[in-house]
VOGU-3710 file (C-alpha; in Angstrom, 3 decimals, decimal comma):
1> mtnatahpss> 117,215/78,941/83,535  120,410/78,586/81,588  123,614/80,475/80,926  123,507/82,031/84,404  126,218/84,248/85,834  125,008/83,466/89,378  122,801/80,712/90,741  119,119/81,825/90,666  118,642/80,915/94,324  121,475/83,134/95,554
11> pdttwtgmvp> 119,931/86,215/97,231  121,171/89,734/96,585  123,238/88,615/93,576  122,251/89,711/90,081  121,363/86,801/87,868  121,378/86,933/84,069  120,467/84,129/81,735  118,002/82,715/79,219  114,441/81,669/80,075  112,959/79,119/77,642
21> vedtalavsd> 109,379/79,801/76,552  107,516/78,070/73,729  109,741/78,134/70,604  112,189/80,754/71,888  114,241/81,914/74,880  114,252/85,297/76,594  117,281/87,131/77,949  116,477/87,996/81,579  118,229/89,894/84,362  117,149/89,747/88,014
31> trgpgrpvvy> 118,968/91,712/90,736  117,377/89,440/93,372  117,198/92,309/95,862  115,140/91,933/99,043  112,487/94,525/98,247  109,415/94,828/96,039  109,899/93,101/92,642  109,685/95,607/89,790  109,258/94,135/86,302  110,124/96,447/83,405
41> lngsyatqkn> 108,295/96,067/80,077  110,021/97,574/77,048  108,858/99,641/74,104  107,983/97,803/70,874  111,539/97,183/69,663  113,518/98,388/72,684  115,646/96,340/75,078  116,169/96,020/78,808  119,182/98,333/78,558  116,825/101,313/78,403
51> wrrviaelgg> 115,957/100,939/82,097  119,476/101,295/83,519  119,027/104,882/84,715  115,651/104,168/86,312  117,101/101,161/88,128  120,116/103,139/89,343  117,821/105,920/90,573  115,642/103,476/92,537  118,633/101,631/93,951  118,982/98,348/95,768
61> gyrhitfder> 115,826/98,651/97,851  113,882/97,038/95,001  114,252/93,769/93,141  114,681/94,785/89,489  113,695/92,312/86,762  114,274/93,186/83,114  114,071/91,112/79,953  114,244/91,383/76,181  111,119/90,412/74,276  111,224/87,900/71,427
71> argrsersad> 113,784/88,879/68,742  114,748/91,988/70,698  118,113/92,483/72,358  119,702/89,141/73,222  116,475/87,116/73,093  115,948/84,537/70,379  113,605/84,704/67,417  110,150/83,150/67,373  107,344/82,265/65,007  104,937/84,278/67,175
81> ysfeaclrdi> 105,374/87,999/67,868  101,771/88,630/68,838  100,599/90,714/71,778  99,234/87,577/73,428  102,652/85,918/73,116  104,197/88,913/74,886  101,666/88,546/77,705  102,609/84,874/78,042  106,259/85,902/78,217  105,530/87,958/81,346
91> davlgatgae> 104,138/84,818/82,966  107,220/82,867/81,874  109,587/85,436/83,390  107,633/85,575/86,653  107,519/81,796/86,823  111,240/81,452/86,174  112,285/84,114/88,692  109,690/83,260/91,323  108,760/86,933/91,707  105,369/87,474/93,345
101> rpllvgwsyg> 103,052/90,502/93,218  105,412/92,651/91,152  105,018/96,289/90,362  104,923/96,582/86,550  106,590/99,498/84,748  105,746/99,649/81,047  106,891/102,087/78,400  104,962/102,554/75,129  104,148/99,002/73,913  105,130/97,788/77,370
111> aalalhwatr> 102,519/100,048/78,965  99,788/98,331/76,950  101,181/94,972/78,059  101,176/96,132/81,688  97,544/97,262/81,468  96,294/94,011/79,973  98,376/91,642/82,091  97,552/93,443/85,337  93,805/93,665/84,691  93,733/89,947/83,906
121> hpdrvagvvm> 95,623/89,208/87,140  94,681/91,992/89,596  95,428/89,791/92,611  98,974/89,161/91,355  100,115/92,758/90,878  101,084/95,490/93,342  100,482/98,322/90,862  101,420/99,688/87,468  103,415/102,644/86,149  102,500/103,574/82,565
131> vdggypwdyl> 105,315/105,475/80,839  103,737/107,461/77,987  101,886/104,506/76,544  98,710/102,483/76,662  96,482/105,454/75,870  93,098/104,257/74,494  93,673/106,040/71,175  92,376/104,859/67,794  95,123/106,099/65,481  93,877/104,123/62,468
141> atvdggreag> 90,536/105,935/62,629  92,323/109,258/62,049  93,981/108,249/58,760  92,501/109,569/55,529  90,901/106,646/53,753  90,035/104,723/56,889  91,489/101,867/58,876  92,692/99,707/55,986  94,443/102,692/54,455  96,105/103,303/57,806
151> keqirkmfrr> 97,333/99,722/57,998  98,783/99,918/54,503  100,458/103,188/55,424  102,202/101,430/58,325  103,241/98,493/56,136  104,625/100,835/53,495  106,644/102,766/56,082  108,309/99,610/57,401  109,026/98,356/53,872  110,740/101,652/53,126
161> fgplmplfrp> 112,913/101,483/56,228  113,485/97,720/56,035  117,046/97,899/54,641  118,069/100,249/57,469  116,682/98,175/60,334  119,952/96,344/61,078  121,472/99,775/61,712  118,622/100,699/64,066  118,858/97,550/66,214  121,745/98,628/68,469
171> fglaarmsaa> 119,674/101,677/69,444  116,565/99,665/70,386  114,633/100,958/67,379  114,273/97,663/65,520  114,152/93,941/66,215  115,476/90,873/64,424  112,249/90,674/62,454  111,319/91,229/58,851  109,837/94,565/57,821  106,454/92,847/57,488
181> ehaevnieln> 106,689/91,451/61,024  107,601/94,874/62,397  104,551/96,334/60,681  102,155/93,706/62,010  103,386/94,250/65,588  102,632/97,945/65,150  99,234/97,384/63,524  98,132/94,911/66,183  99,122/97,336/68,941  97,045/100,073/67,314
191> eivaasdpvf> 94,023/97,761/67,231  94,481/96,724/70,866  94,848/100,211/72,331  91,929/101,480/70,218  89,670/98,999/72,014  91,225/99,383/75,459  89,104/102,139/77,017  86,801/99,639/78,830  89,864/97,772/80,133  90,691/100,734/82,381
201> dlvtfpmrfl> 87,464/100,078/84,286  89,088/96,842/85,477  91,963/98,717/87,151  91,439/98,081/90,864  95,089/98,666/91,847  97,200/101,851/91,822  98,103/102,953/88,287  100,176/106,043/87,578  100,918/107,622/84,199  104,023/109,493/83,128
211> vasgaslggt> 102,939/111,736/80,255  105,462/113,135/77,778  104,595/116,503/76,264  107,367/116,762/73,670  107,087/116,056/69,950  107,911/112,606/68,611  109,249/111,061/65,431  106,377/110,161/63,130  103,718/112,080/65,062  102,334/115,587/64,728
221> aeglaamrat> 101,840/117,794/67,779  98,084/117,712/67,160  98,012/113,935/66,854  100,045/113,420/70,004  97,846/115,841/71,932  94,755/113,940/70,756  96,318/110,639/71,794  97,117/111,849/75,306  93,686/113,473/75,673  92,048/110,045/75,432
231> ldpvlarnpn> 93,252/109,480/78,990  91,048/112,271/80,393  87,762/110,279/80,535  89,593/107,409/82,229  90,979/109,756/84,893  87,531/111,206/85,442  85,833/107,895/86,166  88,484/105,686/87,811  90,247/107,116/90,873  92,811/104,306/90,771
241> vrvsatvgsk> 94,264/105,812/87,590  96,147/109,093/87,989  98,873/111,103/86,317  102,028/111,097/88,412  103,802/113,715/86,265  103,755/115,418/82,885  107,286/115,885/81,600  108,781/117,843/78,736  110,648/115,017/77,030  109,684/113,185/73,854
251> httivredfa> 108,031/109,782/73,761  111,265/108,264/72,489  113,480/109,895/75,117  111,321/109,834/78,245  112,998/106,796/79,823  116,456/108,249/79,288  115,704/111,863/80,216  113,010/111,538/82,878  114,245/108,483/84,764  113,892/110,375/88,065
261> aiaaavreva> 110,192/111,024/87,409  109,662/107,355/86,550  111,421/106,316/89,754  109,240/108,738/91,734  106,109/107,147/90,241  107,389/103,685/91,197  107,924/104,845/94,780  104,465/106,405/94,829  102,763/103,218/93,661  104,844/101,050/96,002
271> sldprgvn> 103,815/103,222/98,944  100,146/102,550/98,201  100,445/98,780/98,440  98,611/97,761/101,631  100,605/94,522/101,851  103,909/96,355/102,143  107,194/95,819/100,370  107,761/92,171/101,210
//
């Protein structure tokens, strides 16, 4: 670790710095509290700043670990923005901080990361909180003209908004990527979640969903309802997966507006860990 504000081995003192991984470095913050490690996984282009209210609500009884993904926030650029690279980054952050058996909290893109990382490493995770994301929904199949038309629609949207992306970055709505790279991140995520229904059968640990019911930018009410309905068969067949709460906020505002509900889901999952907090 480099650029630290406190030595990583100092307990109960927040550490911030850069964690080298592959061709880049990730901006990481670790409160180093004595309790259960909670690792927060951001939305597609969001930053660790989004979790401040959740962390404040949970308080010092947990060890809070946040980080910015590649080219997001204060993290450096990379030649690889793939989903698999993001999964490797979780390993890098855990290795650098020494956190063991964390509870993962993922929002949107981060929820999909949490699902896939945790089901690949079920013995290394205490549980997962999915914040309005990771639904096994095949958006591209709903687009008129089929999947390839849907991909081109996404690429066209990002090309159109490309010149405005530097203005979006401070709000966690864009990364330091090209418009084409933004689009491919989005397309790959759509492909991954579309094929993720069987992955939920591998959930052998507590998983709780926070479901937003409000409208969202770029999505119709009907489309969003269809997306969230894809969770119903999973709930019916796997008792480890449950809905902790359905809230009235939008997908884009759920972390800011419903931080208390997210914190409650974290406490619920933590309470189900048979190995306890430490």
